[in-house]
C-alpha angles and dihedrals in degrees: 000000000000114000104240132152130191131176101189146010088261090060090054093046090051090051093050094047094044092051098037089237140134137236113239109223141182100039104156100220095183094073128058094214093051094048090052097040096043096050088045088051088057090046090054090049088054094047092051096043094247088134125040120269102260136138090208104067106133140218119192124182146128122310101264138144102246101055092038089055094048091051093046095050103030108017091112091052091053095042083215126141120215140198118192116193141135086248094055103083094056092044091050090049092051092051092046090052100043105023106031088154087073095054138082116203109218095164126126097174128098092251124084128180094218137024118269138165111316091005124120134189113250111158151000120239129173089358091301129111110241119214123200134183113266092241140019088246091060090054090048090054089068090051092049091049089053092051091049090053091048091051093047092048092047093047095046100038107017088228143092118222116214096062097035129093118237090265090057101254121128111249121239120192127209111243112250113247095252092050092046089051092052094046093043092190095163091203096314121132116257123242111191118208127197131180135187117229096184112099093213123023140150111285096007132090096214148323118312115268096223092200089063089063096052101084090052092047091050089051093049090050090051087052088057098251119152105232118220127179112224132182119055102275128124119283111249117224089229088062091055090056089055094048095246109171111243100225091143094071098032125109087246095065106118139137091253093051089048087062091049092051097045092046088058098040126111096196143000136200113200145170118239093288138130089251087076087071089075091066093036093056095039091052096231121144115268144159123222117198137198098014103151105196110077092193093072108046123159116284106220121099086225093059125100119189129206102190130196119252128215137222134185114259093212097062107003094242116153120237118232117237089257093050090049090054089052089050090053092048089054097045106031125220099334119083111243096238095171094066103022138045120219118228110206125205115262132227094273090053094050093045092053091048091049093053090048093049093048090053091055091069091065100025116030096191127183115264114261125243095273092049092050090049089054091055089050099054108142122262109256118247113273095031126097094211146336131222101244097084089058100048131095097204124101139217112244108279093221092047093049090050093047090053099033089127088065094043095048107019118192 
């Protein structure tokens, strides 16, 4: 990390003006997915020339593990200087309020540190005023802009930026000795497994049904993968019977070791969680399960999704994929459990998606007709756009065929 020291907002402003650089704002450090996606958003801006070519763009924020780890491992890739201090959040807020011309907003969360177009003040938290977009669609616009940049960067350069070295190669880290001892892979490829224990959470339709993972885990074990549980969730007894390594609850579980594991993994199976961004950005095959909004699928061409479906509680009727997108547009990121019941993919679905994702590493085929139709689902009324037209991932071919009547209703 670059050795910088500031005592006031004026010091930071002087640095930015002297070096013709910008302050990177609105990185949501409290969520793994946002830290990864928002620094990657900045990296895409750099790659596409949306921010000036400078080695002195600056991030300032609190002293915390996630940003410190990103800067330690990938600071040279980002060509981004950083200053982590208890003073930094208030200084960043002051600059965002009074010198917005010196800032670049990389955020895709619902929280902003200063007012902007279509953003209104709604609350105070931790002695700070919190600003949020005036509608869910406005928040989604930031996410769509990020996906567009990712697609442009991938198309033009055949590379991502956050997890690449300056010469364009993806970085792989050697596992530290203590982590290698815990994993005990003995030369086998790593398959990283993550569940969600929370029944209702942002982006997901419900807790992971661990039994639905088991056919895929059995298959991975037969393919000589070493299975490792990542994330920070509880360790299911069914995983113990399959010999899944319990990294999640070990003393070694850390954000830095997460990077080391994912950079050495051959596959991952995750819930709809920010941790999936590790595989997405590192371009390794993975399956994401139980994501319920079809309008925001993963981005990576090596990603296969097996989303949750929804049905009305009052009469049991299933929603089409298009209707489910409209439901998400009306309710935001949290599944409306009072009026709708989520239908999660089963073990057969997840196994088929796993086999398909593993094949993509050797044979990156074009999506089939159903998968292309899924990408082309219409934008719900009231929204300006959704992410799916700008992604390279695919819905599971078997899952799309099984539910074709919901994808292409009569």
